[in-house]
C-alpha positions in Angstrom: -38.1 13.1 -14.4 -34.7 12.5 -12.7 -31.6 11.8 -14.8 -28.6 9.9 -13.4 -25.6 11.0 -15.4 -23.0 8.3 -15.3 -19.3 9.3 -15.7 -16.4 7.4 -14.2 -18.8 5.5 -12.0 -19.8 2.6 -14.2 -21.4 0.3 -11.5 -24.8 -0.2 -9.9 -23.7 -0.5 -6.3 -22.3 2.0 -3.8 -23.7 4.7 -6.1 -25.1 7.7 -4.2 -26.5 9.5 -7.3 -28.6 6.5 -8.3 -29.7 5.9 -4.7 -30.9 9.5 -4.3 -32.6 9.6 -7.7 -34.6 6.5 -6.9 -35.6 7.8 -3.5 -38.4 10.0 -4.9 -41.5 9.3 -7.0 -40.1 10.6 -10.3 -39.2 8.4 -13.2 -35.5 7.9 -13.5 -33.5 7.8 -16.8 -30.0 6.5 -16.8 -27.6 8.2 -19.2 -24.0 7.9 -20.4 -22.5 10.3 -22.9 -19.6 9.6 -25.2 -18.5 13.2 -25.9 -16.6 14.0 -29.1 -14.5 16.7 -27.4 -13.4 14.3 -24.7 -12.5 11.6 -27.2 -10.5 14.2 -29.3 -8.5 15.2 -26.2 -4.9 14.0 -26.4 -5.1 11.8 -23.3 -8.0 9.6 -24.6 -8.0 6.5 -26.8 -10.3 3.8 -28.2 -9.3 1.4 -25.5 -10.8 3.8 -22.9 -14.0 3.9 -24.9 -14.1 0.1 -25.2 -13.7 -0.4 -21.5 -16.5 2.1 -20.8 -18.8 0.7 -23.5 -18.4 -2.9 -22.4 -18.8 -1.9 -18.7 -22.2 -0.3 -19.6 -23.2 -3.5 -21.6 -22.7 -5.5 -18.4 -24.7 -3.0 -16.4 -27.5 -3.3 -18.9 -27.6 -7.1 -18.6 -28.6 -6.6 -15.0 -30.8 -3.6 -15.6 -32.7 -5.6 -18.2 -34.3 -7.6 -15.3 -35.9 -4.4 -14.2 -37.0 -3.2 -17.6 -34.3 -0.5 -17.6 -31.0 0.3 -19.2 -28.3 2.9 -19.4 -29.1 5.0 -22.5 -25.9 5.8 -24.4 -25.6 9.1 -26.3 -22.9 10.3 -28.6 -22.7 14.1 -28.5 -21.6 17.0 -26.4 -23.1 17.1 -23.0 -24.9 20.4 -23.4 -26.5 19.2 -26.7 -27.6 15.9 -25.2 -29.2 17.7 -22.2 -30.8 20.3 -24.4 -32.6 17.5 -26.2 -33.6 15.7 -23.0 -35.0 18.9 -21.6 -37.1 19.4 -24.7 -38.3 15.8 -24.7 -39.0 15.5 -20.9 -39.7 17.6 -17.9 -36.3 17.2 -16.2 -36.4 18.2 -12.6 -33.1 16.9 -11.4 -29.8 15.6 -12.6 -27.7 13.3 -10.3 -24.0 12.5 -10.8 -20.7 12.0 -9.0 -18.2 14.8 -8.9 -15.5 14.1 -11.4 -11.8 14.9 -11.0 -10.9 15.1 -14.6 -8.7 17.0 -17.0 -9.3 20.7 -17.9 -11.7 19.8 -20.6 -14.1 17.9 -18.4 -13.7 20.5 -15.6 -14.7 23.3 -18.0 -17.6 21.1 -19.3 -18.9 20.7 -15.8 -18.7 24.5 -15.2 -20.6 25.0 -18.4 -23.2 22.4 -17.4 -23.7 23.9 -14.0 -24.6 27.2 -15.7 -26.8 25.4 -18.1 -28.8 23.6 -15.4 -29.2 26.8 -13.4 -30.6 28.5 -16.5 -33.0 25.7 -17.0 -34.0 25.7 -13.3 -32.8 22.1 -12.9 -31.2 20.9 -9.7 -27.9 19.3 -10.3 -27.0 17.0 -7.4 -23.3 16.1 -7.3 -21.9 13.6 -4.8 -18.4 13.0 -3.5 -16.5 10.0 -4.8 -13.6 8.1 -3.4 -13.2 10.4 -0.5 -12.0 13.3 -2.6 -13.2 16.6 -1.3 -14.0 19.5 -3.6 -13.0 23.1 -2.5 -10.2 22.2 -0.1 -7.3 24.7 0.3 -5.1 22.5 2.5 -5.0 19.0 4.0 -6.0 19.8 7.5 -8.2 16.9 8.7 -8.2 15.2 5.3 -7.0 11.8 6.4 -9.6 11.7 9.2 -12.4 12.8 6.7 -11.2 10.2 4.3 -11.4 7.4 6.9 -14.9 8.6 7.9 -16.0 8.5 4.3 -14.6 5.0 3.7 -16.4 3.7 6.8 -19.8 5.1 5.8 -22.5 2.5 4.8 -22.4 1.5 1.2 -25.1 3.2 -0.8 -26.7 0.4 -2.7 -29.7 1.4 -4.7 -33.0 -0.5 -4.8 -33.1 -1.2 -8.5 -36.6 -2.6 -8.2 -37.8 1.1 -8.0 -36.7 1.7 -11.6 -39.7 2.3 -13.8 -39.9 1.0 -17.4 -39.2 3.9 -19.7 -40.4 3.7 -23.3 -37.6 5.6 -24.9 -34.9 5.0 -27.5 -31.9 7.3 -28.2 -32.5 9.3 -31.4 -30.4 8.1 -34.4 -28.6 11.5 -34.6 -27.2 10.9 -31.1 -25.9 7.4 -31.5 -26.4 5.4 -34.7 -23.2 6.3 -36.6 -21.1 5.8 -33.5 -22.4 2.4 -32.5 -21.4 1.0 -35.9 -17.7 1.3 -35.1 -16.1 -2.1 -35.4 -14.1 -1.7 -32.2 -17.4 -2.0 -30.3 -18.2 -5.4 -31.7 -15.7 -7.4 -29.7 -13.7 -6.6 -26.6 -9.9 -7.2 -27.1 -8.8 -10.3 -25.3 -5.4 -8.8 -24.3 -7.1 -6.1 -22.1 -8.4 -6.8 -18.7 -12.1 -7.6 -19.0 -14.5 -4.7 -18.3 -17.4 -4.5 -15.9 -18.5 -4.7 -12.3 -18.7 -8.5 -12.1 -15.2 -8.9 -13.4 -14.0 -6.3 -10.9 -15.3 -8.3 -8.1 -13.7 -11.5 -9.4 -10.3 -9.7 -9.5 -10.9 -8.3 -6.0 -11.8 -11.7 -4.5 -9.0 -13.6 -6.2 -6.5 -11.1 -5.0 -7.6 -11.4 -1.4 -8.0 -15.1 -1.4 -4.8 -16.1 -3.2 -2.9 -13.7 -5.4 -1.9 -11.4 -2.6 0.4 -14.0 -1.3 3.2 -12.8 -3.6 2.2 -9.1 -3.6 5.2 -7.5 -1.9 7.7 -10.0 -3.2 6.7 -9.5 -6.9 5.3 -6.0 -7.0 8.3 -4.6 -8.9 8.7 -7.4 -11.4 7.1 -6.7 -14.8 6.0 -10.3 -15.4 5.1 -11.7 -11.9 3.3 -8.5 -10.9 0.7 -9.2 -13.5 -0.4 -12.1 -11.4 0.4 -10.9 -7.8 -0.7 -7.3 -7.9 -4.3 -6.6 -7.3 -5.0 -5.5 -10.9 -7.9 -3.4 -9.6 -6.6 -0.1 -11.1 -8.8 0.0 -14.3 -11.9 -0.9 -12.2 -11.2 2.0 -9.9 -10.3 4.3 -12.7 -13.6 3.8 -14.5 -15.7 3.2 -11.4 -16.6 -0.5 -11.7 -15.6 -0.5 -8.1 -15.5 2.4 -5.6 -12.6 2.9 -3.2 -15.1 2.5 -0.4 -16.1 -1.0 -1.6 -12.5 -2.1 -1.7 -11.7 -0.5 1.7 -14.7 -2.2 3.4 -13.9 -5.6 1.8 -10.4 -5.2 3.1 -11.6 -4.4 6.6 -13.8 -7.6 6.5 -10.9 -9.8 5.4 -7.6 -8.5 6.6 -7.5 -9.8 10.2 -8.0 -13.4 9.3 -6.0 -13.4 6.2 -2.7 -15.3 6.0 -1.4 -12.4 3.8 -2.2 -9.6 6.3 1.1 -7.7 5.8 0.7 -7.8 2.1 -2.9 -6.6 2.3 -1.9 -3.8 4.6 0.7 -2.6 2.1 -2.0 -2.8 -0.6 -4.4 -0.7 1.5 -1.7 2.0 2.0 -1.5 2.3 -1.7 -5.3 2.6 -2.0 -5.1 5.6 0.4 -2.2 7.2 -1.5 -4.2 6.7 -4.7 -7.0 8.9 -3.3 -4.3 11.3 -2.0 -3.0 11.9 -5.5 -6.5 12.5 -6.9 -7.2 14.9 -4.1 -3.9 16.7 -5.0 -5.0 17.2 -8.6 -8.5 18.3 -7.5 -6.9 21.1 -5.5 -4.3 22.2 -8.1 -5.1 20.9 -11.5 -2.8 23.3 -13.4 -0.1 20.7 -13.3 -1.8 19.0 -16.1 0.2 21.5 -18.2 3.0 22.9 -16.2 5.4 22.1 -13.4 3.7 21.9 -10.0 6.9 23.4 -8.6 7.2 26.7 -10.5 10.9 26.8 -9.6 11.5 24.4 -12.5 10.0 26.7 -15.1 13.5 27.6 -16.4 14.6 24.0 -16.8 15.7 23.5 -20.4 15.0 20.1 -22.1 15.1 20.6 -25.9 12.8 18.3 -27.8 14.6 15.6 -29.7 12.0 14.0 -32.0 14.1 10.9 -32.9 14.5 10.1 -29.2 10.8 10.6 -28.6 9.8 8.4 -31.5 12.1 5.6 -30.4 10.8 5.7 -26.9 7.2 5.7 -28.0 7.8 2.8 -30.4 9.8 0.6 -28.0 13.0 0.9 -30.0 15.5 2.6 -27.8 18.0 -0.2 -27.8 17.4 -0.9 -24.1 15.5 -4.2 -23.8 13.7 -3.7 -20.6 12.5 -0.2 -21.7 11.4 -1.4 -25.1 9.7 -4.5 -23.7 7.7 -2.4 -21.2 6.6 0.0 -23.9 5.5 -2.8 -26.2 3.7 -4.5 -23.3 1.7 -1.3 -22.5 0.8 -0.7 -26.1 -0.5 -4.3 -26.4 -2.2 -4.8 -23.1 -2.7 -1.5 -21.4 -1.0 -2.6 -18.2 2.4 -2.3 -16.6 3.4 -2.4 -12.9 4.3 0.7 -11.1 8.1 0.2 -11.0 8.3 -0.2 -14.7 6.0 2.7 -15.4 8.4 4.9 -13.3 11.3 3.5 -15.2 9.7 4.4 -18.6 9.2 8.0 -17.4 12.6 8.3 -15.8 14.2 7.0 -19.0 12.4 9.6 -21.2 12.9 12.6 -18.9 16.3 12.0 -17.4 18.3 9.6 -19.7 16.8 11.0 -22.9 16.5 14.4 -21.3 13.1 15.1 -22.8 10.3 17.3 -21.2 7.7 15.3 -19.3 5.0 16.9 -21.4 6.3 15.2 -24.5 5.4 11.7 -23.2 2.6 12.3 -20.8 -0.3 11.9 -23.3 1.3 8.9 -25.0 1.2 6.8 -21.9 -2.2 8.2 -20.9 -3.7 6.9 -24.1 -2.3 3.4 -23.7 -2.9 2.9 -19.9 -6.2 1.1 -19.6 -6.3 2.4 -16.0 -5.5 6.0 -16.8 -6.4 8.2 -13.8 -5.7 11.9 -14.4 -5.1 12.7 -10.7 -2.3 10.1 -10.5 -0.8 10.3 -13.9 0.4 13.9 -14.0 1.8 13.9 -10.5 3.7 10.7 -11.1 5.1 11.9 -14.4 6.5 15.0 -12.7 7.7 13.0 -9.7 9.6 10.5 -11.8 11.0 13.3 -14.0 12.5 14.8 -10.8 10.8 18.2 -11.1 8.6 18.2 -8.0 11.4 19.3 -5.7 9.7 17.6 -2.7 10.7 14.0 -3.5 14.1 12.3 -3.8 15.3 12.2 -7.4 15.2 8.7 -8.7 16.9 7.8 -11.9 16.2 4.3 -12.9 19.2 2.5 -14.3 17.7 0.4 -17.2 20.3 -2.3 -17.0 20.1 -2.7 -13.3 16.3 -2.8 -13.4 16.5 -5.4 -16.2 18.9 -7.6 -14.3 17.0 -7.3 -11.0 13.4 -7.4 -12.0 13.6 -9.7 -15.0 16.6 -11.7 -14.1 15.9 -14.7 -16.4 14.6 -12.4 -19.2 11.2 -14.0 -19.4 9.4 -10.7 -19.8 11.9 -9.3 -22.3 11.8 -12.5 -24.5 8.0 -12.3 -24.5 7.8 -8.8 -25.8 11.0 -8.6 -27.9 11.0 -11.8 -29.9 13.9 -10.5 -32.0 16.1 -11.1 -28.8 14.6 -14.4 -27.8 17.6 -16.4 -29.0 20.1 -14.5 -26.9 21.6 -16.1 -23.8 20.5 -14.4 -20.6 24.1 -13.0 -20.1 23.7 -10.9 -23.2 19.9 -10.3 -23.1 20.1 -7.3 -20.7 23.0 -5.7 -22.6 22.8 -6.8 -26.3 25.2 -4.1 -27.4 28.0 -6.1 -25.8 27.6 -8.8 -28.5 30.6 -9.3 -30.7 30.1 -9.4 -34.5 30.4 -13.2 -34.3 27.8 -13.4 -31.6 25.4 -11.3 -33.6 25.8 -13.7 -36.5 25.5 -16.7 -34.2 22.2 -15.5 -32.5 20.8 -14.0 -35.7 20.5 -10.6 -34.1 22.4 -7.9 -35.8 22.4 -4.5 -34.0 21.0 -1.8 -36.2 19.1 -4.3 -38.3 17.2 -6.8 -36.1 17.4 -4.6 -33.0 18.6 -1.1 -32.5 21.8 -0.1 -30.8 21.3 2.1 -27.7 20.2 5.6 -28.8 22.2 7.2 -25.9 24.9 6.0 -23.5 22.9 5.6 -20.3 25.6 6.1 -17.7 26.8 9.5 -18.8 23.2 10.6 -19.5 22.2 9.6 -15.9 25.2 11.5 -14.5 24.4 14.7 -16.4 20.7 14.6 -15.5 21.5 14.0 -11.8 23.9 17.0 -11.7 21.3 19.3 -13.2 18.4 18.2 -11.2 20.2 18.1 -7.8 21.5 21.7 -8.6 17.9 22.8 -9.2 16.8 21.5 -5.8 19.0 24.1 -4.2 17.6 27.1 -6.0 15.7 29.5 -3.8 12.7 29.5 -6.0 12.5 25.7 -5.9 12.9 25.7 -2.1 10.2 28.3 -1.7 7.8 26.4 -3.8 8.6 23.3 -1.8 7.2 25.0 1.3 4.0 26.0 -0.5 3.5 22.4 -1.9 4.2 20.7 1.4 1.8 23.1 3.3 -1.0 22.7 0.7 -0.8 19.1 -0.2 1.3 17.1 2.3 1.9 18.7 5.7 -1.5 18.3 7.3 -2.2 14.9 5.7 1.0 13.4 7.2 0.3 14.9 10.6 -3.3 13.6 10.6 -2.2 10.1 9.5 0.3 10.0 12.4 -2.4 11.0 14.9 -4.9 8.5 13.4 -2.4 5.7 13.8 
């Protein structure tokens, strides 16, 4: 028997492991494992499980036509495969390589040893153009382009053989009774391969028209950004599918410039995942070791206010409450949330990195940690950006539509006061039924002086010899060759 082990590749098309497993004469079992250790990790949440589960349910609707389904297990991977090896003669396991956190990386090393001991071939396949084992970026862009242009690997599902098997009660029954699996929350983007294609096609046919114009606005971006990120994160779509769809549409599109900007971001998405694949220690520590001495004492009251969306800065609080409710926020506002935490509140990036990971429906480990450190100003290779929360509010939500939606306690305020409610007089607070400290908090810090202090410290750090030396190492390993290759390719 061959087993296809689905991970972050919850689709039935452009799926090399499934193609290869079906190429032989062996029966094929399709398996997905909800692992207790993964779910207990601080970056995971129920919304991730829900997206995965309902993606699988959609796959099973199609697989039902062929008398097959993805068998869902709840247990540690080694325990599940121990059982499967006892129940069947397993000859090969097929899966995509996974760029995950330390836990899943250690699990894969454990499983590699397990399969070797069992004399089972484990066939792992590259995904999204990310290459395992690289030491630098020489030729990476060219290799990425070659991968994206390879033919899609669409399996012949008619080769699936009916398998008379049900997952044992011990591996699933208690888990499936969770109420959160009964109905998918309507505020989240819908899960699954079919929905992913609907979003892709609607973006290219219409929504891309306002892509660059509205990309930074928290409300309009919900309509005009591609919204493909959760489908890429959990593998309802492959980057190669998106890339090839883009190539087939871009030349005749009236939104060509916007689509080209979108495609650049798809490439950078893979770039960041490749970066994490090559140096995953920055899940826990500064990628630039020169910042190891940076002192940012933990202030629990600040941290709690930030997490709850009660900082006293409307755009910050609206963004946090939006993420908690829906799992989505555009890139500019995500950057502002991190900048506010790490620079204005002067908290270590580690104190907030898991909070947002759990709430982002599109959480991608390879992007998340690098972006947190970049917005915290501790990479050393990028310009330091401190997002002014008032300026961002006035520019990106000028009429206060987004703020009023997520902060109903401020909905009666005129727009002139909405971005800076602390400027209300006592009489205005009475008039608009919004008393600072009661209905809405006063600012927990004074942002201008906090921004100035953070900038002074971070710009001073950029000049330190140990930071500059680390910059050279980072640029050589992660950036230098990729930039050069991109210039040559263009």
